[in-house]
DOLUMVEX-833631 format. One record per residue (C-alpha): y, x, z. Coordinates in pm, whole numbers, plus 32768, in hexadecimal, padded with zeros to 4 digits. Last residue first. Layout:
YXZ/...
//
This chain:
4A844FC422AB/4B3C508823B6/4A9D512C24E4/4B6F50F2261C/4A4F508A2700/4ADC4F292710/4AB84F092599/4BDD4F3C24B0/4C074E712375/4CCB4F442282/4E094F3621B5/4E7B508F214A/4FBC510221F5/4F71527321C4/4E4752A620DE/4D4E538F2187/4C8A54C22119/4B9655582214/4B2256B42279/4A1E5733236C/499756B124B3/4A6A579A258A/4BA4573724D6/4C6557372391/4D3D562522FF/4DAA55FF2194/4EB554FB2169/4F1A5415204D/505E53572023/509A54081ED5/4FBE55391EA4/4F0555F61FB3/4FF2564720CF/4F79570D21FA/4EED56D02355/4E3457B82444/4D5457C5257A/4CC9566625A3/4BB8562226A2/4B15550A25E0/4B6953B6254E/4ACA537323F8/4B5A524A233E/4CB8526223CB/4D94514A2451/4EFE51B22488/4F9A517625DD/5116514425E1/52205241263F/5392521B2694/54BB53092684/5402541125B9/54CD5406247B/54C9528A2453/537F52582397/52A452DB24AF/512952EB2492/5022531825A0/4EBA53902576/4DC153832697/4C7C54482686/4C5A54AC27F5/4CF4560727C8/4E24556F2727/4ED8553F25DE/504A55182593/50EF54B0244B/526454AB2405/52A753E922C6/539E545621BB/527F548F20C5/51BE555F21C5/5261560622F2/515556AD23C8/50CA56B6252B/4F93574925D0/4ED4575A2719/4F61562F27D2/4EBB56182925/4E3354CC29A2/4F1153B42A23/4F68530828DB/503A51CA28DD/51755296289B/52B852C8295B/53AF53C528CF/545E54AF29C3/55B35514293E/5625567D2922/5775572D2912/57E458772874/569B588D27B6/572258922655/580457632691/572556342649/561A568E2749/54DB55D02796/53D755FB28A6/52755573288E/516E559029A0/502D54CF296B/4F7655722A8C/4FC956DC2A2B/50A85740290B/518E56DF27F0/52DF5763277A/53AF568A2693/54C456FE25AD/55F7565E2519/56F1565223FB/56A15788232A/55325724233B/5421570B2442/52DE578B24D6/527258422611/5117588B2699/505158DB27D4/516458C428DA/50DA59232A2E/515658862B6F/52A358B72C21/537B57C82B54/54F457A02B7E/553F58982A65/562A59C52A54/56235A8E2911/55B85BFB2930/56405CE52826/55575D792721/55E35EC826B3/568C5F7B2594/57CE5F57265F/58985EF0252E/577B5E262499/573F5D5D25D6/55E25CC425CF/55B15B9326AB/54C45B9727D5/54215A6E2882/53555A9C29C0/52F259622A78/52145A272B66/51405AB82A4A/51985AB028DB/52925A6C27C8/53245B5626C0/54335ADC25D3/54C95B682493/55FE5A9B244B/568F5A2D22FD/55D458E32300/54AF591A23EA/53E75A512383/52BA5A65246A/521C5B562565/510D5AD62651/505B5B1C2799/511D5C392839/50755C732989/515C5CF12A98/51B55E602AA4/527C5E3C2BE7/53AD5EE02B45/53A85DEE2A21/55005E04297E/546F5E7D2830/54A45FBA2761/542460B82860/52C26032283D/52D3607F26C9/519A614E2692/519661EC2537/50BB618E240E/5081625E22D5/4FEB61EF218A/504B608F21F0/5130603320D0/5211616120FD/530C60E92202/521260A02316/522D6005246E/515C5FE125A9/51705EF926D5/508F5EF52805/51285E392929/4FE55E1A29EA/4F375D5D28D1/4FB25D4F276C/50BF5D7D2667/50C25DF624FE/51FC5E53243A/52365E8F22C7/531F5F3321CE/52915FB02082/52155E871FB6/532F5DA92035/53895CFE217F/52295D352202/51B45C7A2338/50795CA32408/4FE15BED2531/4EE05C1D2646/4EAA5D952632/4D7A5DA8270C/4D235E9C2822/4BCB5F35283E/4BDF602F295D/4AA260FF297D/4B59623E29DA/4CC86264297B/4D9E617E28A4/4E5A608C2984/4E7661672AB9/4EF1628C29E6/4FE461A82932/506D61362A82/509662912B1A/514A630F29E5/523561E429EE/528B62292B5B/52D663972B0A/53B0634929DA/54E963212AAF/54E064992AF0/555064E1298B/557C665B299D/54DB66D22859/53926708290F/53A2659C2980/53C565202819/52A165FF27B0/51CD656D28C7/52316412284B/51A9644C26EB/507665072767/501B63DD2842/501C62FC270B/4F6E63EE261C/4E2F644026D8/4DC062F9277A/4E51623D264E/4D5D62EC2561/4C3062892634/4CC1612F2671/4CD060DA2500/4DCB60F723E5/4DE160DC226A/4C8B604A221B/4C515FDB20B5/4C1E5E7C202F/4B8A5DD91EF9/4BB15C741E77/4CEE5C2C1F3C/4DEF5C0C1E2A/4D9C5D521D7D/4E6A5E4F1E42/4DC95E1A1F96/4E135EBB20E6/4D605EC12236/4DEF5F042391/4CF85F3524AD/4D6E5F782610/4C035F532683/4C305DDB265A/4CEF5D38253F/4DE55D5B2425/4DF95CF122B9/4EF35D6621B3/4F505CE92059/4FBB5D531EFF/4F445C901DCC/4FF25B3E1DBD/51295BBA1E75/51875C151FDB/50365BA72067/4FDA5B7221D5/4E9D5B7222AA/4E475B57241B/4D135B4624FE/4C0B5C322472/4AD75C802544/4A565DDC24E9/49355DF023F5/49E85EEE231A/4A065F5621AA/4A525DFA211C/49E75D7F1FC2/4A635C1B1FA3/498D5AE31FB4/49BE59C21EC2/4A2058581EFF/4A0D57141E3A/4ACC55CB1E4E/4BDF56691F21/4D0056301E33/4C5156DA1D0E/4C8D58501D38/4BE458751E8C/4BBF59A71F6A/4ADE5A232080/4AFF5B40217A/49F25B7E2283/4A205CC12343/49495C64246B/4A0F5B2924B9/4B155A9123DB/4C065AAB22BA/4C7D59A321C2/4D1B59D1206A/4DA758BB1F8F/4DFC590D1E23/4F2258691D71/5004598E1DCB/4F515A401EE3/4F64592D1FEA/4EFD5984214C/4DFC590F224C/4D93598323A8/4C74597524A3/4B38590923F0/49ED58C3249F/48E25898238F/489E574222F5/494D578921AA/488C58BC213E/4725585D218A/476756FB211C/47D4576F1FC2/46A4584B1F9A/465059A32020/47065A822118/472B5BF620D6/473D5CC42213/488A5D732248/487E5EE8220E/48195FE22316/48D860FF23BA/49E56048247E/48E05F572501/4842608025BB/46CC605425A6/460B601726E5/4491601A26CA/44065EC42677/43A05DC6277F/44F75D29277F/45B35C9828A7/46D25BA82864/48255C562882/48AF5BE92731/48875A7D2784/49315AAA28D3/4A505B6F283A/4A815A66272D/4A845961283F/4BA15A1028ED/4C5E5A2C27A3/4C4558B92768/4CBA586828C6/4DE959412886/4E1B5A802947/4EFF5A802A77/4E1D5A492BA3/4D005B1A2B19/4DDE5C462ACD/4E975C392C18/4D4B5C262CD2/4CD15D612C24/4E1B5E122C66/4E1B5DCF2DDC/4F775D552E40/
//
């Protein structure tokens, strides 16, 4: 399959739109987004109406990342927001914190950013220019030492990092301040054991011989799970030090997974929801009233919450067995969900950020906008 078509068919709707926004023509001379800091936005509306792609909690602080290096944070339950200092204008699509001060954000151009002050200031740990040198060198060394199996991995990292390629890391997970993994398009996966000072390619640590897109990595109960293209689900095996493929009945793309020790749900194209109560050994298709693609999922206060590209929000109170529509005040193309206090959600999307009370009584007009 042509790589460009594979990328467009497997990326989330939100990510596709981020690419389109980023690609708009500009009369100015080209400046590499890796070399220029994010533009400062002004005013509450200027910050909260920008396209945002991911959210994370840093203790009581909420941090959101978005297009052209925008990172914002709130310390008062979303009532006010401030812009972080970011060294790049690359589109950012994922963020995670391991404690109130240490976090990582990832995005296009193989960018990985790190913060040690709760998201107020960020430094760059990795980009495509570094990856283009260090990743092929890693596998060339393996081959020189006699590991012939590394040849296919060398070819893939060369394809993914050379020339004008601008591949995104779509998701990031750190187990602690030192050990982390980021995943992305065309099977890209990298790992660090020193807090991101050094990153190594990990293509040989996942059962993904076709180098399918890896869209998300999440901790579900005791399991570390990756989900992606063609119904791909991979569970980390500590003994093998590798992500082992888990069979699923779905052949489309999974864009997110969420769950607890007792269950997990994987969501994807055209309202697809699959549920497993046995760590992925078997799967049950869950019917929902939504027919557009689910872009994000989360467990919040014992509720499983899904959001879609068309602005739908569904809530399950029985561990993902059934879902009911939840009225929201500002429907948009949603890209991320997180908890914000008791029975409160913060949702990000292409029209900015919104705080919603789950289960709040509202009168809903026919256009879906609540009053």
